[in-house]
Backbone bond lengths (Angstrom), bond angles and torsions (degrees), N, CA, C in turn:
res aa  C-N    CA-C-N  psi(-1)  N-CA   C-N-CA  omega(-1)  CA-C   N-CA-C  phi
1 M - - - 1.445 - - 1.523 109.21 -
2 A 1.291 116.77 132.02 1.466 121.36 -178.00 1.516 110.02 -78.18
3 S 1.317 114.63 140.80 1.472 118.74 178.94 1.528 109.46 -85.92
4 K 1.310 113.96 145.44 1.460 118.88 179.87 1.513 109.25 -81.46
5 S 1.303 115.76 132.31 1.473 119.35 178.26 1.528 108.74 -100.37
6 K 1.306 114.14 138.35 1.460 119.24 179.16 1.524 109.28 -82.59
7 K 1.324 115.07 143.19 1.457 119.17 177.09 1.513 109.32 -76.42
8 K 1.303 116.51 137.19 1.455 120.75 177.25 1.520 109.36 -85.23
9 K 1.302 115.03 140.43 1.461 119.68 178.39 1.523 108.78 -82.01
10 P 1.319 117.69 124.85 1.460 119.35 179.20 1.527 110.64 -78.20
11 G 1.312 117.58 108.97 1.467 121.10 176.59 1.511 113.08 74.63
12 S 1.295 114.79 -157.88 1.455 121.86 -176.76 1.523 110.78 -94.43
13 N 1.322 115.82 159.83 1.458 121.06 177.27 1.517 111.70 -87.58
14 T 1.315 118.39 -5.17 1.453 122.13 -176.63 1.526 110.62 -74.69
15 I 1.316 115.60 131.64 1.463 121.68 177.98 1.522 109.55 -94.68
16 A 1.340 116.10 -51.09 1.464 120.97 -177.98 1.526 109.17 -150.64
17 Q 1.330 115.89 148.96 1.457 121.55 177.19 1.518 110.29 -126.16
18 N 1.323 115.66 150.57 1.456 122.02 175.81 1.523 107.00 -106.77
19 R 1.325 117.10 83.21 1.461 121.72 -178.18 1.518 111.56 -68.86
20 R 1.304 116.45 -28.63 1.460 120.91 -179.70 1.532 111.25 -63.96
21 A 1.322 117.17 -32.31 1.459 121.02 -179.08 1.522 110.88 -63.26
22 R 1.321 117.80 -38.68 1.464 120.62 179.84 1.525 111.30 -69.20
23 F 1.318 117.20 -25.91 1.465 120.74 177.99 1.527 111.36 -82.08
24 D 1.325 117.49 -36.93 1.461 121.60 -174.60 1.525 114.29 -88.87
25 F 1.343 118.04 -17.28 1.453 120.51 -173.39 1.529 111.43 -132.37
26 H 1.333 116.10 152.77 1.459 122.66 166.15 1.524 105.78 -86.97
27 I 1.320 117.26 119.35 1.464 121.78 -179.42 1.526 108.11 -83.49
28 E 1.335 116.52 122.63 1.457 120.48 -177.10 1.526 112.89 -102.32
29 E 1.327 118.24 -45.63 1.465 121.09 -178.32 1.523 108.95 -146.24
30 K 1.334 116.25 133.15 1.456 121.75 -179.94 1.524 110.10 -103.96
31 M 1.333 114.70 154.03 1.459 120.53 -178.61 1.535 108.52 -152.12
32 E 1.319 115.78 152.15 1.466 121.36 178.81 1.522 109.50 -104.61
33 A 1.337 116.07 135.47 1.460 121.14 178.88 1.521 109.20 -135.10
34 G 1.315 115.65 147.01 1.451 120.54 174.01 1.520 110.16 -83.07
35 L 1.319 117.05 163.80 1.465 122.24 179.05 1.522 109.12 -122.85
36 A 1.330 116.30 136.20 1.460 121.16 173.51 1.522 107.23 -89.74
37 L 1.315 116.60 108.34 1.461 121.84 -174.95 1.522 110.89 -118.75
38 Q 1.333 114.13 160.28 1.457 120.41 173.10 1.522 108.64 -93.50
39 G 1.313 116.82 168.07 1.460 121.32 -175.45 1.513 114.06 -60.46
40 W 1.332 117.15 -43.32 1.462 119.77 -178.39 1.523 111.12 -66.97
41 E 1.347 117.31 -28.01 1.460 120.43 179.48 1.527 110.84 -70.50
42 V 1.327 116.49 -38.12 1.462 120.08 178.38 1.524 110.00 -65.55
43 K 1.319 117.02 -41.80 1.469 120.74 178.51 1.528 110.70 -62.46
44 S 1.325 116.79 -40.94 1.459 120.27 179.18 1.525 111.23 -67.17
45 L 1.320 116.66 -38.39 1.461 119.53 178.71 1.523 111.45 -67.35
46 R 1.329 117.26 -32.46 1.467 119.66 175.22 1.522 110.98 -63.31
47 E 1.322 116.95 -29.31 1.465 121.60 177.29 1.530 111.77 -86.83
48 G 1.330 117.64 -3.36 1.461 121.44 176.86 1.511 113.99 81.94
49 K 1.330 118.48 31.36 1.458 121.88 -176.37 1.527 112.49 -101.79
50 G 1.325 117.51 34.74 1.459 121.54 178.14 1.521 111.47 -105.20
51 Q 1.334 115.86 151.72 1.461 121.03 -179.27 1.531 109.10 -145.87
52 L 1.335 117.01 138.15 1.458 121.64 -175.50 1.524 114.54 -119.42
53 T 1.302 119.63 6.81 1.457 119.58 -177.63 1.524 110.05 -61.77
54 D 1.323 116.24 136.69 1.469 124.38 -179.91 1.524 113.22 61.20
55 S 1.306 118.57 29.79 1.459 120.03 177.74 1.525 109.76 -97.99
56 Y 1.312 115.18 145.73 1.456 121.59 -178.82 1.517 109.30 -150.22
57 V 1.337 116.49 173.39 1.462 122.28 -174.95 1.528 109.40 -113.96
58 I 1.341 115.85 135.70 1.462 121.41 172.78 1.526 108.27 -122.62
59 F 1.328 115.33 166.08 1.458 121.10 -179.37 1.518 109.36 -121.60
60 K 1.351 116.20 129.68 1.464 123.08 175.96 1.521 108.03 -136.46
61 N 1.311 116.46 128.47 1.461 122.49 175.67 1.524 113.31 51.60
62 G 1.322 116.64 40.80 1.455 120.77 178.13 1.511 114.58 74.17
63 E 1.332 118.15 16.72 1.459 122.41 178.80 1.519 108.92 -124.83
64 A 1.326 116.57 152.00 1.462 122.33 179.09 1.531 108.91 -100.26
65 W 1.332 116.17 135.54 1.461 122.40 -178.46 1.516 109.78 -128.25
66 L 1.328 116.60 139.20 1.459 123.15 178.99 1.521 109.03 -96.67
67 L 1.336 116.04 120.58 1.461 121.78 179.54 1.525 110.04 -111.80
68 G 1.307 116.55 149.41 1.449 121.73 172.50 1.513 115.27 88.23
69 S 1.308 118.67 -4.41 1.464 119.53 177.63 1.525 108.92 -82.29
70 Q 1.319 115.82 148.19 1.462 120.41 -179.53 1.512 109.89 -123.16
71 I 1.317 115.77 132.42 1.456 122.00 172.13 1.525 105.86 -127.07
72 Q 1.321 115.67 108.28 1.464 120.81 -177.88 1.525 109.68 -75.66
73 P 1.325 117.65 129.85 1.472 120.15 -178.80 1.526 112.01 -73.02
74 L 1.313 115.15 147.84 1.459 120.62 173.32 1.523 108.50 -76.06
75 I 1.289 117.36 144.94 1.465 121.24 -179.06 1.530 109.87 -66.16
76 S 1.331 116.85 -40.91 1.465 119.93 -177.06 1.527 112.87 -74.80
77 A 1.335 117.73 -29.79 1.464 120.10 -174.64 1.519 112.89 -90.71
78 S 1.316 117.92 -15.41 1.465 119.17 -172.53 1.525 112.95 -115.66
79 T 1.329 117.75 35.23 1.459 119.90 -178.56 1.523 112.49 -77.34
80 H 1.326 117.56 -31.65 1.456 120.06 -176.42 1.534 112.72 -114.14
81 F 1.324 118.21 15.85 1.458 122.93 176.12 1.519 109.68 -115.51
82 V 1.312 116.14 150.36 1.454 120.40 168.59 1.525 105.42 -89.99
83 T 1.331 116.06 108.75 1.459 120.01 -174.03 1.522 110.48 -104.44
84 D 1.311 115.39 137.13 1.459 122.53 174.99 1.526 107.16 -121.83
85 P 1.337 118.28 105.68 1.464 120.27 -174.90 1.527 113.70 -65.09
86 T 1.331 118.54 -22.83 1.466 120.44 -175.10 1.526 112.35 -112.27
87 R 1.317 118.02 26.02 1.459 119.40 -178.45 1.522 110.79 -67.40
88 T 1.334 116.48 157.91 1.462 119.95 176.46 1.522 108.22 -78.40
89 R 1.323 115.37 134.91 1.457 121.18 -176.85 1.518 109.48 -115.32
90 K 1.320 115.52 139.01 1.457 120.54 -177.30 1.528 110.33 -78.30
91 L 1.333 115.48 134.11 1.456 121.17 174.61 1.525 108.64 -93.35
92 L 1.306 116.31 135.76 1.458 122.04 -177.51 1.526 108.98 -97.45
93 L 1.332 115.37 104.72 1.460 122.61 -178.52 1.525 109.53 -134.68
94 H 1.318 116.87 159.74 1.460 121.77 173.93 1.529 109.56 -76.05
95 R 1.321 116.73 158.29 1.471 122.25 -179.76 1.525 112.23 -56.26
96 K 1.339 116.44 -44.44 1.460 120.08 -179.20 1.519 111.34 -62.49
97 E 1.326 116.91 -38.90 1.467 120.72 178.96 1.525 110.41 -66.35
98 I 1.322 116.54 -41.88 1.470 120.24 179.27 1.519 110.56 -63.72
99 S 1.317 117.62 -43.76 1.473 119.52 -179.40 1.523 111.09 -66.49
100 R 1.342 117.68 -36.96 1.463 120.15 177.33 1.525 111.08 -65.71
101 L 1.319 116.62 -39.74 1.472 120.14 178.42 1.531 110.85 -67.57
102 Q 1.326 117.15 -40.33 1.462 120.02 178.45 1.523 111.10 -63.14
103 D 1.324 117.31 -41.69 1.460 120.61 177.34 1.527 111.04 -62.08
104 A 1.320 116.77 -37.49 1.464 120.44 -179.93 1.523 111.48 -68.02
105 T 1.329 117.89 -35.84 1.463 119.79 -178.54 1.518 112.30 -75.26
106 E 1.325 117.27 -19.26 1.461 119.50 178.38 1.522 112.15 -75.01
107 Q 1.334 117.62 -15.37 1.458 120.78 174.75 1.520 108.88 -73.93
108 K 1.308 115.86 149.14 1.465 120.71 -175.97 1.533 110.90 -66.65
109 G 1.324 115.29 129.88 1.458 121.10 175.14 1.517 115.57 85.21
110 H 1.310 118.61 -1.11 1.457 121.13 -178.49 1.523 110.84 -99.03
111 T 1.321 114.95 146.79 1.453 121.74 176.55 1.524 108.79 -147.87
112 I 1.313 116.40 170.21 1.464 122.04 177.08 1.521 106.96 -113.15
113 V 1.338 116.69 121.02 1.457 121.55 -179.50 1.525 109.70 -120.07
114 A 1.315 115.39 152.46 1.464 121.37 175.92 1.519 108.27 -89.02
115 L 1.322 117.02 128.59 1.460 121.43 -178.74 1.522 112.97 -97.11
116 S 1.331 117.10 -40.81 1.458 118.44 -178.50 1.525 111.38 -159.60
117 L 1.319 114.98 158.22 1.463 123.92 170.63 1.517 106.84 -113.98
118 Y 1.328 116.61 136.68 1.458 119.30 180.00 1.524 110.18 -152.91
119 W 1.334 114.38 163.48 1.454 121.49 177.55 1.518 108.95 -90.07
120 K 1.310 116.67 134.33 1.461 122.20 170.84 1.519 104.91 -127.38
121 Q 1.316 115.60 104.49 1.455 124.56 -168.23 1.529 107.66 58.89
122 H 1.324 119.37 -114.83 1.464 120.79 -178.66 1.524 112.08 -106.06
123 M 1.336 117.54 6.76 1.462 121.36 -176.09 1.527 111.16 -108.06
124 V 1.326 115.56 151.76 1.455 121.37 176.23 1.522 108.34 -93.50
125 K 1.320 115.87 127.57 1.456 121.84 179.10 1.524 108.84 -117.44
126 C 1.313 115.06 152.23 1.455 121.67 178.49 1.529 107.89 -120.89
127 E 1.316 116.61 126.05 1.459 120.03 175.77 1.525 107.58 -89.68
128 I 1.328 116.00 117.34 1.458 120.99 179.50 1.513 108.02 -113.05
129 A 1.327 115.86 160.07 1.460 119.87 -177.11 1.518 110.37 -145.06
130 I 1.333 114.76 146.18 1.452 121.04 169.06 1.521 105.37 -80.99
131 A 1.321 116.11 124.53 1.455 119.86 -173.72 1.523 110.59 -134.10
132 K 1.324 114.64 153.05 1.454 121.41 176.46 1.521 107.35 -120.78
133 G 1.333 116.52 133.35 1.448 121.32 -175.86 1.518 113.25 -63.67
134 K 1.333 115.55 141.45 1.460 121.10 177.87 1.525 109.65 -88.18
135 K 1.295 115.31 149.44 1.462 121.45 172.12 1.530 108.08 -83.17
136 M 1.325 116.91 168.90 1.461 120.95 -177.95 1.529 111.16 -61.98
137 H 1.338 117.61 -40.22 1.468 119.02 -178.73 1.525 111.49 -68.17
138 D 1.335 117.95 -29.35 1.460 120.48 175.99 1.525 110.71 -66.50
139 K 1.337 116.39 -38.70 1.462 120.32 178.89 1.523 110.35 -65.84
140 R 1.352 116.35 -39.40 1.469 119.53 178.07 1.523 110.77 -64.74
141 D 1.322 117.23 -39.54 1.459 120.66 177.82 1.526 111.15 -62.86
142 T 1.318 116.37 -38.91 1.464 120.54 178.22 1.521 110.47 -63.10
143 E 1.342 117.17 -43.73 1.464 120.85 178.90 1.526 111.03 -64.18
144 K 1.345 117.18 -42.72 1.465 120.38 179.01 1.518 110.91 -62.14
145 Q 1.311 117.78 -42.97 1.457 121.59 179.76 1.525 110.64 -64.03
146 R 1.329 117.30 -41.30 1.459 121.54 178.68 1.523 111.03 -63.26
147 D 1.353 116.92 -43.61 1.461 120.71 178.05 1.527 111.24 -63.49
148 W 1.331 116.84 -41.97 1.455 120.99 -179.95 1.527 110.77 -63.95
149 D 1.319 117.50 -40.15 1.466 120.91 177.94 1.526 111.16 -64.03
150 R 1.327 116.35 -39.72 1.468 120.55 177.35 1.524 111.16 -62.56
151 Q 1.343 116.60 -46.26 1.464 120.63 179.28 1.520 111.30 -63.28
152 K 1.321 115.99 -40.25 1.456 120.75 179.98 1.530 110.65 -61.66
153 S 1.326 116.43 -43.28 1.465 119.46 -179.67 1.530 111.51 -68.30
154 R 1.327 118.10 -33.63 1.480 120.91 176.37 1.520 110.75 -64.89
155 V 1.334 116.55 -43.34 1.457 120.55 -179.77 1.528 110.16 -64.86
156 M 1.303 117.65 -41.01 1.457 121.33 -179.40 1.536 111.20 -67.60
157 R 1.326 117.32 -34.80 1.478 120.06 176.77 1.516 111.39 -69.66
158 A 1.331 116.70 -35.76 1.472 120.95 -178.15 1.518 111.08 -67.17
159 R 1.327 117.14 -30.79 1.478 119.90 179.51 1.466 108.53 -81.29
């Protein structure tokens, strides 16, 4: 009897990351949400043309919407569509999750930011987080800690 071989995943499942969010905010709680996308957007994401810098989540009529994300259209796939790379995209969440996120944003200094886009099987998922903004001195402390860790690793490699 022949043994079944598992398919290897080529590379990472990550499409885009918002590295700036980790620098500008204290991440308190992470959550996974689905995205309602159009066909040309999925094709563009397969080519890696997604970007999440300065993206955040707002709530309208009991629904969560992702603002500020960009998906650049492919030239070949978007000839007969009117494409808007920065349109607001609906996040697919349960009612309880939406109400919990809304309650969190009503607290002072809290917001919902998108951290990354990734593939989960054949679907695109967005990792969102409840975050609190950092002050300038917190950002400086983060940079100092990062520099110290780099120096520490150099010294340990030299020995």
